KEKE-3310 file (N, C-alpha, C; in steps of 0.2 Angstrom, whole numbers, plus 5000, padded with zeros to 4 digits):
npx = (5004:5003:5008:4999:4988:4985:4982:4969:4954:4958:4971:4984:4996:5008:5007:5007:5020:5027:5024:5030:5043:5044:5036:5024:5008:4991:4977:4966:4971:4978:4967:4961:4971:4973:4960:4961:4971:4967:4969:4972:4973:4982:4992:4998:5003:5011:5017:5014:5001:4986:4983:4994:5003:4996:4998:5012:5014:5008:5016:5028:5023:5022:5035:5040:5033:5039:5052:5049:5045:5057:5062:5074:5082:5072:5064:5074:5076:5063:5063:5073:5069:5059:5067:5073:5063:5059:5048:5048:5056:5048:5042:5048:5046:5041:5052:5062:5057:5058:5072:5077:5071:5078:5091:5090:5086:5097:5106:5100:5102:5115:5124:5133:5142:5135:5123:5128:5133:5121:5113:5121:5121:5107:5105:5114:5107:5095:5099:5113:5129:5137:5130:5128:5117:5100:5088:5074:5062:5064:5060:5046:5038:5035:5035:5045:5056:5057:5060:5073:5080:5079:5086:5099:5101:5101:5112:5122:5122:5126:5139:5145:5145:5153:5165:5169:5171:5173:5167:5154:5151:5152:5142:5131:5133:5132:5119:5111:5113:5109:5096:5090:5083:5070:5064:5062:5059:5052:5060:5071:5077:5080:5090:5099:5102:5108:5119:5125:5128:5139:5148:5150:5157:5168:5174:5172:5168:5165:5158:5148:5141:5136:5128:5119:5112:5106:5097:5089:5082:5075:5067:5059:5052:5045:5038:5034:5033:5042:5052:5057:5061:5072:5081:5083:5089:5102:5107:5107:5118:5128:5128:5131:5144:5150:5149:5138:5128:5115:5108:5109:5102:5089:5087:5087:5076:5066:5067:5063:5050:5044:5045:5034:5023:5024:5025:5037:5047:5060:5067:5064:5071:5084:5086:5084:5095:5106:5105:5107:5120:5126:5125:5133:5146:5147:5141:5146:5143:5130:5128:5119:5106:5108:5110:5097:5090:5095:5092:5078:5079:5085:5075:5065:5072:5074:5062:5059:5063:5076:5094:5107:5118:5113:5108:5121:5127:5119:5122:5135:5136:5129:5139:5149:5142:5142:5156:5158:5150:5159:5160:5172:5176:5164:5162:5174:5173:5160:5163:5174:5167:5158:5166:5171:5160:5155:5163:5164:5158:5166:5166:5159:5167:5179:5174:5171:5184:5191:5184:5188:5202:5199:5195:5207:5215:5208:5212:5224:5233:5243:5252:5247:5234:5238:5243:5232:5225:5233:5233:5219:5218:5225:5217:5206:5212:5214:5200:5197:5194:5200:5199:5194:5205:5216:5213:5213:5227:5232:5227:5234:5247:5247:5245:5256:5266:5262:5267:5280:5286:5294:5299:5292:5279:5281:5282:5269:5261:5266:5261:5247:5245:5248:5238:5226:5215:5216:5210:5197:5191)
npy = (4994:5011:5028:5037:5028:5028:5040:5052:5060:5066:5064:5069:5066:5073:5075:5061:5058:5066:5059:5047:5051:5053:5062:5064:5056:5062:5057:5055:5053:5042:5033:5034:5029:5016:5011:5010:5002:4990:4987:4988:5004:5003:4995:5003:5013:5007:4996:4983:4970:4972:4961:4954:4962:4962:4949:4948:4956:4948:4937:4944:4947:4934:4930:4940:4936:4923:4927:4935:4925:4919:4910:4910:4905:4900:4912:4919:4912:4914:4928:4930:4923:4932:4944:4940:4940:4946:4954:4963:4974:4984:4989:4998:5001:4989:4981:4987:4983:4969:4968:4974:4965:4953:4956:4958:4945:4938:4943:4939:4925:4924:4928:4940:4947:4946:4953:4966:4969:4970:4979:4990:4993:4995:5007:5015:5017:5023:5034:5041:5041:5051:5062:5074:5082:5080:5084:5095:5089:5076:5073:5074:5063:5054:5040:5036:5042:5036:5023:5025:5028:5016:5007:5012:5011:4997:4994:5001:4994:4980:4983:4986:4974:4966:4972:4983:4997:5011:5013:5010:5020:5031:5029:5030:5043:5051:5048:5051:5065:5071:5066:5073:5085:5082:5080:5074:5057:5040:5031:5039:5041:5028:5025:5034:5028:5016:5021:5026:5014:5010:5020:5017:5004:5009:5016:5029:5038:5052:5057:5048:5051:5063:5061:5051:5059:5068:5060:5054:5066:5070:5058:5059:5070:5066:5055:5042:5024:5017:5026:5029:5017:5014:5025:5024:5011:5010:5020:5016:5008:5017:5024:5014:5011:5023:5021:5024:5016:5017:5026:5018:5007:5013:5018:5006:4999:5008:5006:4993:4994:5002:4993:4984:4990:4986:4974:4965:4953:4951:4963:4964:4953:4956:4968:4963:4954:4963:4971:4962:4958:4970:4969:4958:4963:4975:4973:4960:4952:4950:4939:4927:4932:4939:4928:4922:4931:4931:4918:4919:4929:4922:4913:4922:4927:4916:4912:4922:4935:4936:4937:4926:4931:4939:4928:4922:4932:4932:4918:4919:4928:4920:4911:4919:4921:4908:4907:4917:4910:4900:4889:4885:4877:4875:4888:4891:4881:4885:4898:4896:4889:4898:4908:4901:4898:4909:4917:4928:4938:4949:4957:4950:4939:4944:4948:4935:4929:4936:4932:4919:4921:4926:4914:4906:4914:4912:4899:4900:4901:4911:4915:4910:4916:4930:4929:4926:4938:4948:4945:4947:4960:4966:4963:4971:4983:4985:4985:4998:5001:5008:5010:4998:4990:4995:4992:4978:4976:4981:4973:4961:4965:4965:4952:4946:4952:4945:4933:4934:4940:4953:4963:4960:4963:4977:4982:4979:4987:4999:4998:4998:5011:5018:5016:5019:5028:5025:5031:5033:5022)
npz = (5000:4995:5000:4994:4992:5006:5010:5015:5020:5032:5031:5022:5008:5011:5025:5029:5026:5035:5047:5044:5046:5059:5066:5079:5078:5079:5090:5082:5069:5071:5073:5060:5051:5057:5054:5040:5038:5044:5057:5075:5084:5094:5090:5080:5088:5098:5092:5095:5095:5105:5113:5113:5120:5132:5136:5137:5148:5158:5158:5163:5176:5181:5182:5191:5202:5204:5207:5219:5227:5230:5221:5212:5201:5192:5190:5183:5171:5166:5164:5155:5144:5140:5138:5126:5117:5102:5100:5111:5106:5101:5112:5123:5137:5142:5139:5147:5160:5159:5158:5169:5179:5175:5179:5193:5196:5193:5202:5214:5212:5214:5204:5202:5193:5181:5184:5187:5174:5166:5173:5172:5158:5157:5164:5157:5146:5150:5158:5155:5163:5161:5159:5169:5173:5172:5159:5162:5158:5161:5174:5174:5173:5187:5189:5180:5185:5197:5193:5187:5198:5205:5197:5198:5212:5214:5206:5213:5225:5221:5215:5227:5234:5226:5229:5223:5228:5225:5212:5216:5225:5217:5207:5216:5221:5209:5205:5216:5217:5204:5203:5214:5212:5209:5221:5238:5240:5244:5237:5234:5247:5250:5240:5245:5257:5253:5247:5258:5265:5257:5260:5273:5272:5267:5277:5280:5291:5295:5284:5284:5296:5293:5281:5286:5296:5287:5279:5289:5294:5282:5280:5292:5289:5277:5283:5280:5281:5273:5270:5283:5288:5279:5282:5296:5297:5291:5298:5311:5311:5309:5321:5330:5326:5330:5343:5351:5359:5364:5355:5343:5346:5348:5335:5328:5333:5329:5315:5314:5318:5308:5298:5302:5296:5283:5269:5266:5266:5263:5265:5278:5284:5280:5287:5301:5302:5300:5311:5321:5318:5322:5336:5338:5335:5342:5354:5361:5371:5370:5362:5361:5361:5348:5340:5340:5334:5321:5317:5315:5305:5295:5292:5287:5276:5268:5262:5253:5241:5243:5240:5236:5242:5252:5261:5263:5271:5282:5286:5289:5300:5309:5311:5317:5329:5334:5336:5346:5356:5359:5351:5341:5331:5323:5319:5311:5301:5294:5290:5281:5271:5267:5261:5251:5243:5238:5228:5220:5227:5234:5245:5255:5255:5261:5274:5278:5278:5287:5298:5299:5302:5315:5321:5320:5329:5341:5343:5346:5336:5331:5321:5309:5309:5307:5295:5287:5289:5284:5271:5268:5272:5261:5251:5254:5253:5240:5236:5239:5253:5264:5279:5284:5279:5286:5299:5298:5295:5307:5317:5312:5315:5329:5332:5326:5335:5347:5344:5344:5333:5330:5321:5309:5315:5317:5304:5299:5307:5303:5290:5292:5297:5285:5276:5281:5293:5309:5320:5316:5319)
capx = (5000:5007:5006:4994:4983:4983:4980:4962:4951:4962:4979:4987:5002:5013:5006:5010:5028:5030:5023:5035:5049:5044:5031:5019:5001:4986:4973:4961:4975:4979:4961:4960:4976:4971:4954:4963:4976:4963:4972:4971:4977:4987:4997:5002:5006:5016:5020:5011:4994:4984:4983:5001:5005:4994:5002:5019:5013:5006:5023:5032:5020:5023:5042:5040:5030:5044:5057:5047:5045:5064:5064:5078:5083:5066:5063:5079:5074:5057:5065:5078:5065:5056:5071:5075:5058:5059:5042:5049:5059:5043:5039:5054:5044:5041:5059:5065:5055:5061:5079:5078:5070:5083:5097:5088:5086:5104:5109:5097:5105:5122:5128:5134:5144:5129:5118:5131:5133:5114:5111:5125:5118:5101:5106:5117:5101:5090:5102:5120:5132:5141:5125:5127:5111:5095:5083:5068:5056:5065:5056:5039:5035:5038:5037:5051:5061:5058:5063:5080:5083:5079:5091:5105:5101:5103:5119:5126:5122:5130:5146:5148:5146:5159:5171:5171:5168:5174:5162:5148:5150:5152:5135:5126:5133:5129:5112:5108:5114:5105:5089:5087:5079:5064:5062:5063:5054:5054:5065:5077:5080:5083:5096:5104:5104:5112:5126:5128:5131:5145:5153:5152:5162:5175:5176:5172:5164:5163:5153:5143:5137:5132:5123:5114:5108:5102:5092:5084:5078:5071:5063:5054:5048:5040:5034:5032:5037:5048:5058:5059:5065:5079:5085:5085:5092:5110:5108:5109:5125:5133:5128:5135:5151:5152:5149:5132:5123:5108:5105:5109:5096:5083:5086:5085:5069:5062:5067:5059:5043:5042:5044:5028:5018:5026:5025:5043:5051:5067:5070:5064:5076:5090:5087:5085:5101:5110:5104:5110:5127:5128:5125:5139:5152:5148:5139:5147:5140:5123:5128:5114:5101:5109:5109:5090:5087:5098:5088:5072:5080:5086:5068:5062:5076:5073:5055:5058:5067:5083:5099:5112:5123:5109:5109:5128:5129:5116:5125:5142:5135:5128:5146:5152:5139:5145:5163:5157:5148:5164:5161:5177:5176:5159:5163:5179:5170:5155:5167:5177:5162:5155:5171:5172:5154:5153:5170:5163:5156:5172:5165:5157:5173:5183:5172:5172:5191:5192:5181:5193:5207:5197:5195:5214:5217:5205:5215:5231:5238:5244:5256:5242:5229:5241:5244:5225:5222:5237:5230:5213:5219:5228:5211:5202:5215:5212:5193:5197:5191:5206:5198:5194:5211:5220:5211:5216:5234:5234:5226:5239:5253:5246:5246:5263:5269:5261:5271:5287:5289:5294:5300:5286:5274:5282:5280:5262:5258:5267:5256:5241:5245:5249:5232:5220:5216:5214:5206:5190:5188)
capy = (5000:5017:5034:5039:5024:5029:5047:5052:5067:5069:5063:5071:5063:5077:5073:5054:5059:5068:5054:5042:5054:5053:5066:5060:5056:5063:5051:5054:5051:5034:5029:5033:5024:5009:5008:5009:4996:4985:4984:4992:5010:5002:4992:5008:5017:5003:4991:4976:4969:4973:4955:4952:4966:4960:4942:4949:4959:4942:4934:4948:4946:4927:4931:4944:4932:4918:4931:4937:4919:4916:4905:4915:4902:4900:4919:4921:4909:4917:4935:4929:4922:4939:4949:4937:4940:4952:4959:4969:4979:4989:4991:4999:5000:4982:4979:4989:4979:4963:4968:4975:4959:4948:4958:4957:4938:4936:4945:4934:4919:4925:4930:4947:4950:4947:4958:4972:4971:4972:4986:4996:4994:4998:5014:5019:5018:5028:5040:5040:5044:5057:5067:5076:5085:5078:5089:5096:5084:5069:5073:5075:5057:5052:5033:5035:5044:5031:5018:5026:5027:5009:5004:5014:5008:4990:4994:5003:4988:4975:4985:4986:4967:4963:4975:4989:5002:5017:5013:5010:5027:5035:5028:5032:5050:5055:5048:5055:5072:5073:5065:5076:5091:5079:5080:5068:5051:5034:5028:5043:5040:5021:5026:5037:5023:5012:5025:5026:5008:5010:5024:5013:4999:5012:5018:5036:5040:5059:5057:5044:5054:5069:5058:5048:5064:5071:5055:5054:5072:5069:5053:5061:5075:5062:5051:5035:5018:5015:5031:5029:5011:5015:5030:5021:5005:5011:5025:5012:5005:5022:5025:5008:5012:5028:5019:5026:5010:5019:5028:5013:5003:5016:5018:4999:4998:5012:5003:4987:4996:5004:4987:4981:4992:4984:4967:4964:4949:4951:4968:4963:4948:4959:4972:4960:4952:4968:4973:4956:4959:4976:4967:4954:4967:4981:4971:4953:4948:4948:4934:4923:4936:4940:4922:4921:4936:4928:4912:4922:4932:4917:4910:4927:4927:4909:4912:4929:4937:4937:4934:4921:4935:4940:4922:4921:4936:4929:4912:4922:4931:4915:4908:4923:4920:4902:4908:4920:4905:4895:4884:4888:4873:4876:4895:4891:4878:4889:4904:4894:4887:4904:4911:4897:4897:4916:4920:4935:4943:4950:4960:4945:4935:4948:4947:4928:4928:4939:4928:4913:4923:4926:4907:4904:4917:4908:4892:4902:4900:4918:4916:4909:4922:4936:4928:4927:4945:4952:4944:4950:4968:4968:4963:4977:4989:4985:4987:5005:5001:5009:5009:4991:4987:4997:4988:4971:4976:4982:4966:4957:4967:4963:4944:4945:4954:4940:4927:4936:4942:4960:4967:4960:4967:4984:4983:4978:4993:5005:4998:5000:5018:5021:5015:5022:5032:5020:5035:5033:5016)
capz = (5000:4995:5003:4990:4994:5013:5011:5015:5022:5037:5030:5016:5007:5015:5032:5030:5025:5041:5051:5043:5048:5066:5069:5082:5076:5084:5091:5076:5064:5072:5072:5053:5049:5059:5050:5033:5038:5047:5064:5081:5085:5099:5086:5077:5093:5102:5088:5097:5096:5112:5116:5114:5125:5139:5137:5140:5155:5162:5159:5168:5182:5184:5183:5197:5208:5206:5211:5226:5231:5231:5215:5208:5194:5188:5188:5179:5165:5163:5162:5150:5138:5138:5135:5120:5113:5097:5101:5116:5103:5100:5119:5128:5144:5144:5139:5153:5166:5159:5159:5177:5182:5174:5183:5200:5197:5192:5209:5219:5210:5216:5198:5203:5187:5176:5187:5186:5167:5164:5177:5169:5152:5157:5167:5152:5141:5153:5161:5155:5169:5159:5160:5176:5175:5167:5157:5166:5156:5164:5180:5173:5175:5193:5189:5176:5190:5202:5189:5186:5205:5207:5194:5201:5219:5213:5204:5219:5230:5218:5215:5234:5236:5222:5232:5219:5232:5221:5207:5220:5228:5211:5205:5221:5221:5203:5204:5221:5215:5199:5204:5219:5210:5209:5228:5242:5239:5248:5233:5235:5253:5250:5237:5250:5262:5250:5246:5265:5266:5253:5264:5279:5270:5265:5284:5280:5296:5295:5279:5286:5301:5290:5277:5290:5299:5282:5277:5295:5294:5276:5281:5296:5285:5273:5288:5277:5284:5269:5271:5290:5288:5276:5286:5303:5296:5291:5303:5317:5310:5310:5328:5333:5325:5334:5350:5354:5359:5365:5348:5338:5348:5346:5327:5326:5335:5324:5308:5314:5319:5302:5294:5304:5291:5276:5267:5262:5270:5261:5268:5285:5286:5280:5293:5307:5302:5301:5318:5325:5317:5326:5342:5338:5334:5347:5361:5360:5377:5368:5356:5361:5358:5341:5336:5339:5329:5315:5315:5313:5299:5290:5289:5283:5269:5264:5259:5250:5235:5245:5236:5239:5246:5258:5265:5265:5276:5288:5289:5292:5306:5313:5312:5322:5335:5336:5339:5353:5361:5361:5346:5336:5325:5318:5316:5306:5295:5291:5287:5275:5266:5264:5257:5245:5240:5235:5226:5216:5232:5238:5252:5259:5256:5265:5280:5280:5279:5294:5304:5299:5306:5322:5324:5321:5335:5346:5344:5348:5330:5329:5314:5304:5309:5305:5287:5284:5290:5280:5264:5268:5272:5254:5247:5256:5251:5233:5236:5241:5259:5268:5286:5286:5278:5291:5305:5297:5296:5314:5320:5311:5319:5336:5332:5325:5341:5352:5343:5344:5326:5332:5315:5305:5318:5316:5297:5299:5310:5298:5284:5294:5297:5279:5272:5284:5299:5314:5324:5314:5322)
cpx = (5004:5005:5000:4987:4980:4980:4972:4960:4955:4970:4981:4994:5008:5013:5009:5017:5031:5029:5028:5042:5049:5040:5026:5012:4996:4982:4968:4965:4977:4973:4960:4965:4975:4965:4956:4967:4973:4967:4970:4975:4983:4993:5002:5006:5012:5019:5018:5004:4992:4985:4990:5005:5003:4997:5009:5019:5012:5012:5027:5029:5022:5031:5043:5038:5036:5050:5055:5047:5052:5066:5068:5080:5077:5064:5068:5078:5068:5059:5069:5074:5061:5061:5073:5069:5058:5053:5043:5053:5055:5040:5045:5052:5044:5048:5063:5063:5058:5069:5081:5077:5075:5089:5096:5088:5093:5107:5106:5100:5112:5127:5129:5137:5139:5124:5121:5131:5126:5112:5115:5123:5112:5101:5109:5111:5097:5093:5109:5124:5136:5136:5124:5121:5106:5090:5077:5063:5058:5062:5049:5035:5038:5039:5043:5057:5063:5062:5071:5083:5084:5084:5098:5106:5104:5110:5124:5127:5127:5137:5149:5149:5152:5166:5173:5168:5168:5168:5155:5146:5149:5145:5130:5127:5130:5122:5108:5108:5109:5098:5085:5082:5071:5061:5063:5057:5056:5060:5072:5080:5083:5089:5101:5106:5109:5119:5129:5131:5138:5151:5155:5157:5168:5178:5176:5167:5161:5157:5147:5138:5133:5126:5117:5109:5103:5096:5087:5079:5073:5066:5057:5050:5043:5036:5031:5036:5043:5054:5061:5063:5072:5083:5088:5089:5100:5112:5110:5116:5130:5133:5132:5142:5154:5152:5143:5127:5116:5104:5104:5103:5089:5082:5084:5078:5064:5061:5062:5051:5040:5041:5037:5022:5019:5026:5031:5048:5058:5070:5070:5069:5083:5092:5088:5092:5107:5110:5108:5118:5130:5129:5132:5145:5153:5145:5140:5144:5133:5123:5122:5108:5102:5108:5101:5087:5090:5094:5081:5073:5081:5080:5065:5065:5074:5067:5054:5062:5074:5088:5103:5117:5119:5110:5116:5130:5126:5119:5132:5141:5133:5134:5149:5149:5141:5152:5162:5154:5153:5165:5165:5177:5171:5160:5168:5176:5165:5159:5170:5173:5159:5160:5172:5166:5152:5159:5169:5161:5162:5171:5163:5163:5178:5181:5172:5180:5193:5190:5186:5199:5206:5197:5202:5217:5214:5208:5223:5236:5239:5247:5251:5237:5232:5242:5237:5223:5226:5234:5223:5213:5221:5222:5207:5205:5214:5205:5192:5193:5197:5205:5198:5201:5216:5219:5214:5223:5236:5233:5231:5245:5253:5247:5253:5268:5269:5265:5278:5290:5289:5294:5294:5280:5275:5280:5273:5259:5260:5262:5249:5240:5245:5243:5226:5221:5212:5209:5199:5187:5188)
cpy = (5006:5022:5037:5035:5026:5036:5048:5059:5070:5068:5064:5067:5066:5075:5066:5054:5061:5063:5049:5045:5055:5058:5062:5061:5058:5057:5049:5051:5043:5030:5028:5029:5017:5006:5006:5003:4990:4982:4989:4998:5008:4999:4997:5012:5013:4997:4983:4976:4970:4966:4952:4956:4964:4953:4943:4952:4953:4938:4937:4947:4939:4927:4935:4940:4927:4921:4932:4931:4915:4911:4909:4912:4902:4907:4921:4918:4912:4924:4934:4927:4928:4943:4946:4938:4946:4956:4964:4974:4985:4992:4992:4999:4993:4979:4981:4985:4972:4963:4969:4968:4954:4950:4957:4949:4935:4938:4940:4927:4919:4927:4937:4950:4951:4952:4965:4974:4973:4978:4991:4998:4998:5005:5018:5021:5024:5034:5039:5044:5050:5063:5069:5079:5082:5084:5089:5091:5077:5068:5073:5069:5054:5044:5032:5037:5039:5024:5019:5025:5020:5005:5005:5011:5001:4989:4996:4997:4982:4977:4985:4979:4964:4967:4981:4995:5009:5018:5013:5017:5032:5035:5031:5040:5054:5054:5052:5062:5074:5071:5069:5082:5088:5079:5074:5063:5045:5031:5032:5042:5033:5021:5029:5032:5018:5015:5025:5020:5007:5014:5021:5008:5003:5015:5026:5039:5047:5060:5053:5047:5059:5066:5055:5053:5067:5066:5054:5060:5072:5064:5055:5066:5071:5058:5045:5030:5016:5020:5030:5022:5011:5020:5027:5015:5006:5016:5022:5010:5011:5024:5020:5009:5017:5026:5021:5020:5012:5021:5023:5008:5006:5016:5011:4997:5002:5009:4997:4989:4999:4998:4983:4984:4990:4977:4966:4960:4949:4957:4967:4958:4952:4964:4969:4957:4957:4971:4968:4957:4965:4974:4962:4958:4972:4979:4963:4949:4946:4943:4929:4926:4937:4934:4920:4925:4934:4922:4914:4925:4927:4914:4915:4927:4921:4909:4919:4929:4938:4934:4929:4925:4937:4934:4921:4926:4934:4923:4914:4924:4926:4911:4912:4922:4913:4903:4912:4915:4900:4889:4886:4884:4874:4883:4895:4887:4882:4895:4902:4892:4893:4908:4908:4897:4904:4920:4927:4940:4945:4953:4955:4940:4938:4947:4940:4926:4931:4935:4921:4915:4924:4919:4904:4907:4914:4902:4894:4901:4907:4919:4915:4914:4928:4935:4929:4934:4949:4951:4947:4958:4970:4968:4969:4983:4990:4987:4994:5006:5002:5008:5002:4988:4989:4993:4981:4971:4977:4976:4961:4958:4965:4956:4942:4946:4948:4934:4928:4939:4950:4964:4966:4963:4975:4986:4983:4985:4999:5004:5000:5008:5022:5021:5018:5025:5028:5024:5035:5027:5016)
cpz = (5000:4999:5000:4992:5001:5014:5010:5017:5027:5036:5023:5015:5011:5022:5034:5030:5032:5047:5051:5046:5056:5070:5073:5079:5081:5085:5085:5070:5065:5071:5064:5050:5050:5055:5043:5033:5041:5053:5069:5081:5089:5095:5083:5082:5097:5098:5090:5097:5103:5116:5118:5120:5132:5141:5140:5147:5160:5163:5163:5175:5185:5186:5190:5203:5209:5209:5218:5230:5233:5226:5210:5201:5190:5186:5182:5172:5162:5160:5155:5143:5135:5135:5128:5115:5108:5098:5106:5112:5102:5106:5124:5135:5146:5144:5145:5159:5165:5160:5166:5181:5181:5178:5190:5201:5197:5199:5214:5218:5212:5210:5198:5196:5182:5178:5185:5178:5164:5167:5174:5163:5152:5160:5161:5147:5143:5155:5161:5160:5167:5159:5167:5178:5169:5165:5161:5165:5159:5170:5180:5175:5181:5193:5185:5181:5195:5199:5189:5193:5207:5204:5197:5208:5218:5211:5209:5224:5227:5217:5222:5236:5232:5224:5228:5222:5229:5216:5211:5222:5222:5208:5209:5221:5215:5203:5210:5220:5210:5199:5210:5217:5209:5216:5231:5241:5243:5244:5234:5241:5253:5246:5241:5255:5259:5249:5253:5267:5263:5257:5270:5278:5269:5272:5284:5285:5297:5290:5281:5291:5297:5285:5281:5293:5293:5280:5283:5295:5288:5277:5286:5293:5281:5278:5285:5280:5280:5270:5278:5291:5285:5280:5292:5302:5296:5296:5310:5317:5311:5317:5332:5332:5329:5342:5354:5354:5360:5358:5343:5340:5346:5339:5325:5327:5331:5317:5308:5315:5312:5297:5296:5299:5284:5275:5263:5266:5269:5265:5276:5288:5286:5286:5299:5307:5303:5308:5323:5324:5321:5333:5343:5339:5340:5354:5361:5365:5375:5362:5356:5359:5350:5337:5335:5334:5322:5313:5312:5306:5294:5287:5285:5276:5265:5260:5255:5244:5237:5241:5240:5243:5252:5263:5267:5271:5283:5291:5292:5299:5311:5315:5317:5329:5338:5339:5346:5358:5362:5356:5340:5330:5320:5315:5310:5300:5291:5287:5281:5270:5263:5259:5250:5240:5236:5232:5223:5221:5237:5245:5257:5261:5261:5273:5283:5282:5286:5300:5304:5303:5313:5325:5325:5327:5341:5348:5345:5342:5327:5322:5309:5303:5306:5297:5284:5284:5285:5273:5263:5268:5265:5250:5248:5254:5243:5231:5238:5248:5264:5276:5288:5284:5283:5297:5304:5298:5303:5318:5319:5314:5326:5337:5331:5331:5346:5350:5342:5338:5326:5325:5310:5308:5317:5309:5296:5302:5306:5292:5286:5294:5290:5275:5275:5291:5305:5319:5323:5317:5329)
residu = (UNK:UNK:UNK:UNK:UNK:UNK:UNK:UNK:UNK:UNK:UNK:UNK:UNK:UNK:UNK:UNK:UNK:UNK:UNK:UNK:UNK:UNK:UNK:UNK:UNK:UNK:UNK:UNK:UNK:UNK:UNK:UNK:UNK:UNK:UNK:UNK:UNK:UNK:UNK:UNK:UNK:UNK:UNK:UNK:UNK:UNK:UNK:UNK:UNK:UNK:UNK:UNK:UNK:UNK:UNK:UNK:UNK:UNK:UNK:UNK:UNK:UNK:UNK:UNK:UNK:UNK:UNK:UNK:UNK:UNK:UNK:UNK:UNK:UNK:UNK:UNK:UNK:UNK:UNK:UNK:UNK:UNK:UNK:UNK:UNK:UNK:UNK:UNK:UNK:UNK:UNK:UNK:UNK:UNK:UNK:UNK:UNK:UNK:UNK:UNK:UNK:UNK:UNK:UNK:UNK:UNK:UNK:UNK:UNK:UNK:UNK:UNK:UNK:UNK:UNK:UNK:UNK:UNK:UNK:UNK:UNK:UNK:UNK:UNK:UNK:UNK:UNK:UNK:UNK:UNK:UNK:UNK:UNK:UNK:UNK:UNK:UNK:UNK:UNK:UNK:UNK:UNK:UNK:UNK:UNK:UNK:UNK:UNK:UNK:UNK:UNK:UNK:UNK:UNK:UNK:UNK:UNK:UNK:UNK:UNK:UNK:UNK:UNK:UNK:UNK:UNK:UNK:UNK:UNK:UNK:UNK:UNK:UNK:UNK:UNK:UNK:UNK:UNK:UNK:UNK:UNK:UNK:UNK:UNK:UNK:UNK:UNK:UNK:UNK:UNK:UNK:UNK:UNK:UNK:UNK:UNK:UNK:UNK:UNK:UNK:UNK:UNK:UNK:UNK:UNK:UNK:UNK:UNK:UNK:UNK:UNK:UNK:UNK:UNK:UNK:UNK:UNK:UNK:UNK:UNK:UNK:UNK:UNK:UNK:UNK:UNK:UNK:UNK:UNK:UNK:UNK:UNK:UNK:UNK:UNK:UNK:UNK:UNK:UNK:UNK:UNK:UNK:UNK:UNK:UNK:UNK:UNK:UNK:UNK:UNK:UNK:UNK:UNK:UNK:UNK:UNK:UNK:UNK:UNK:UNK:UNK:UNK:UNK:UNK:UNK:UNK:UNK:UNK:UNK:UNK:UNK:UNK:UNK:UNK:UNK:UNK:UNK:UNK:UNK:UNK:UNK:UNK:UNK:UNK:UNK:UNK:UNK:UNK:UNK:UNK:UNK:UNK:UNK:UNK:UNK:UNK:UNK:UNK:UNK:UNK:UNK:UNK:UNK:UNK:UNK:UNK:UNK:UNK:UNK:UNK:UNK:UNK:UNK:UNK:UNK:UNK:UNK:UNK:UNK:UNK:UNK:UNK:UNK:UNK:UNK:UNK:UNK:UNK:UNK:UNK:UNK:UNK:UNK:UNK:UNK:UNK:UNK:UNK:UNK:UNK:UNK:UNK:UNK:UNK:UNK:UNK:UNK:UNK:UNK:UNK:UNK:UNK:UNK:UNK:UNK:UNK:UNK:UNK:UNK:UNK:UNK:UNK:UNK:UNK:UNK:UNK:UNK:UNK:UNK:UNK:UNK:UNK:UNK:UNK:UNK:UNK:UNK:UNK:UNK:UNK:UNK:UNK:UNK:UNK:UNK:UNK:UNK:UNK:UNK:UNK:UNK:UNK:UNK:UNK:UNK:UNK:UNK:UNK:UNK:UNK:UNK:UNK:UNK:UNK:UNK:UNK:UNK:UNK:UNK:UNK:UNK:UNK:UNK:UNK:UNK:UNK:UNK:UNK:UNK:UNK:UNK:UNK:UNK:UNK:UNK)
# end
């Protein structure tokens, strides 16, 4: 059918040429063209028959349900089939949903490199990182803004877990800054809390205090459970590192109270596990209480969209609770298993290796403990986590000193001082 054949009372050949060149058609023009072509106006607008679009949305919903139920491999296969469907080429909105779902399913399945690759590509398509400021029209659709933030949040989290803290902070800072003109939202505060977690891993406590206070103030202004949960969650960790046990407990209780208004077992489990970790590190005498919290968290995570990494952290903290309870063998075995099972999750591996060193110390194997700690400190140094690396080298120095390796101990102390500021700890 030629343009002359299609031209009618509302559509001249000139107008049809403009439509071919990308000018948006009016609703009336779409209806007239659809009538002449014998198809639905939706096919002309979206490139898919209405029934096929509805079918794809149903398939996306099934994949979403599988992921929410913790069936990561099944969800991953379903999302992959959708992404490979040529029909999605004409529906960028559905393609974005499928790509994000596939990335999150890969993360849940423990495949962090795959998740990072897909999230990086998706973010580059929607909001390239070299665009420090987005055009005003980018904020007109609140749903699109929330979608961009959600992708950046997931990428920031995944990069943190593979140990690329510099990239994690970079993604978080750029997105946090350029999406802020849209105003505070639940999603925006969740992004800020994810960025705060990366700062915590880097040991930048001064920045952590400032950002934690900013997020808490914004969350209290919004007053929503999601915002309060996100702000109080990592705020409790910042307070615990500062040694303010009372504030840490208060923020933890507020975060759990906010969770009571939400139906998100993955986040509930992750929060409960994190609060238990704070108890193990900063109130070790509470190890029995922490263990009970971790067992509850483990159940919550197992029946949710929790990733293999989420479960790995929960298992690692259970191993630390075992060490504090005197079961050194069980702690050592579990820590070794976790480090071996999740090789790509360098942040988790570093924590597991440090626990291995603690078990060696508990057995009075100081030389072996120092060697493990030194190797882990070097890994943390490569991850751009100077505070944690400094602590690892300092603990190694103390262990070398205890076994009479004075010169090696001095070198380890010097290395600790050269890579980080111990005063922040």
